[in-house]
C-alpha positions in Angstrom: -16.0 -38.9 -15.3 -12.6 -39.7 -13.0 -11.4 -36.4 -13.0 -14.5 -34.5 -11.7 -14.8 -36.9 -8.8 -11.4 -36.2 -7.9 -12.0 -32.8 -8.2 -15.0 -33.0 -6.3 -12.9 -34.8 -3.5 -10.1 -32.2 -3.0 -12.6 -29.2 -2.8 -14.5 -30.9 -0.3 -11.3 -31.9 1.5 -9.6 -28.4 1.0 -13.1 -26.7 1.9 -13.5 -28.8 5.2 -9.8 -28.2 6.3 -9.5 -24.7 5.3 -7.9 -22.5 8.1 -7.5 -19.1 7.9 -4.1 -17.9 9.1 -3.9 -14.5 11.5 -1.8 -11.7 9.5 -1.3 -9.8 12.3 -0.3 -6.7 10.0 2.3 -8.9 8.1 0.9 -8.0 4.8 0.8 -4.6 5.5 4.8 -4.5 6.5 5.5 -6.4 3.4 3.9 -4.2 1.2 5.3 -1.1 2.8 9.0 -2.4 2.7 8.7 -3.3 -1.3 10.3 -0.8 -3.5 7.7 1.6 -4.8 8.5 1.1 -8.6 5.7 2.8 -10.2 5.7 6.0 -8.2 9.6 6.3 -9.2 8.9 5.5 -12.8 5.9 8.1 -12.2 8.2 10.7 -10.9 11.0 10.1 -13.9 8.3 10.4 -16.5 7.2 13.9 -14.8 10.9 15.0 -14.9 11.5 14.2 -18.4 8.1 15.6 -19.7 8.8 18.8 -17.5 12.4 19.2 -19.0 11.2 18.5 -22.8 8.9 21.2 -22.2 11.4 23.5 -20.8 13.8 22.5 -23.9 10.8 23.1 -26.5 9.9 26.7 -24.6 13.3 27.9 -25.5 13.9 26.0 -28.7 10.7 27.1 -30.1 11.4 31.2 -28.6 8.3 30.6 -26.4 9.4 33.7 -24.2 9.3 36.1 -27.0 6.0 34.4 -28.1 4.7 35.2 -24.5 6.1 38.9 -24.7 4.5 39.4 -28.5 1.4 38.3 -26.9 1.6 40.3 -24.4 2.3 43.2 -26.1 -0.6 42.7 -28.5 -3.0 42.3 -25.6 -1.7 45.5 -24.0 -1.8 47.5 -27.1 -5.5 46.3 -28.0 -6.7 47.1 -24.6 -5.3 50.6 -25.2 -6.7 50.9 -28.5 -10.1 49.7 -27.6 -10.4 52.7 -24.1 -9.4 50.4 -21.3 -6.8 53.2 -20.9 -9.3 54.2 -17.6 -8.2 50.9 -16.3 -6.8 50.9 -12.8 -3.1 49.9 -12.7 -3.8 47.7 -9.4 -6.4 45.8 -10.8 -3.5 45.1 -13.7 -1.3 43.9 -11.4 -3.8 41.6 -9.4 -4.7 40.1 -12.6 -1.4 39.5 -13.0 -0.3 38.2 -9.8 -3.3 36.2 -9.8 -2.7 34.4 -13.1 0.8 33.6 -12.1 -0.4 31.8 -9.3 -2.7 29.9 -11.1 0.1 29.0 -13.6 2.6 28.3 -10.6 -0.4 25.8 -9.1 -1.0 24.0 -11.9 2.8 23.3 -13.0 3.0 22.2 -9.5 0.1 20.0 -10.1 2.2 18.2 -12.7 5.1 17.6 -10.9 
C-alpha cells in the first residue's frame, strides 16, 4: 500500500515538473556521427555471398552448363523451324537479357 502511494506521489511530482528540453538538431547530429554498423555488416554479407556465388559458379562448371543450355536452345529453335528469325531480333533479345541480368546483379550488391 505504501509503495503505490509513493509511486503516485513520484508520478505526480515528475509530471508537474516535467520540462521539454530543446533538441536543436542534437539527436540528428549524434546519429549522423555514429558508425553505421549494420550497413557495413550488410555490405560484408553481400560481398561474401557474391564471392561464394562466383566461386561455386566456376567450381560447379556453371559456364559449361550455360553454354550447353544455349546450344540446346539454339539447336531446338532451328529444328522447330525458327531458322527464319531475324538475327537482329536475336541480338536485341540477348542484349536485353544481359542488361536485365546485370541490373539484377547490381541490385543485390
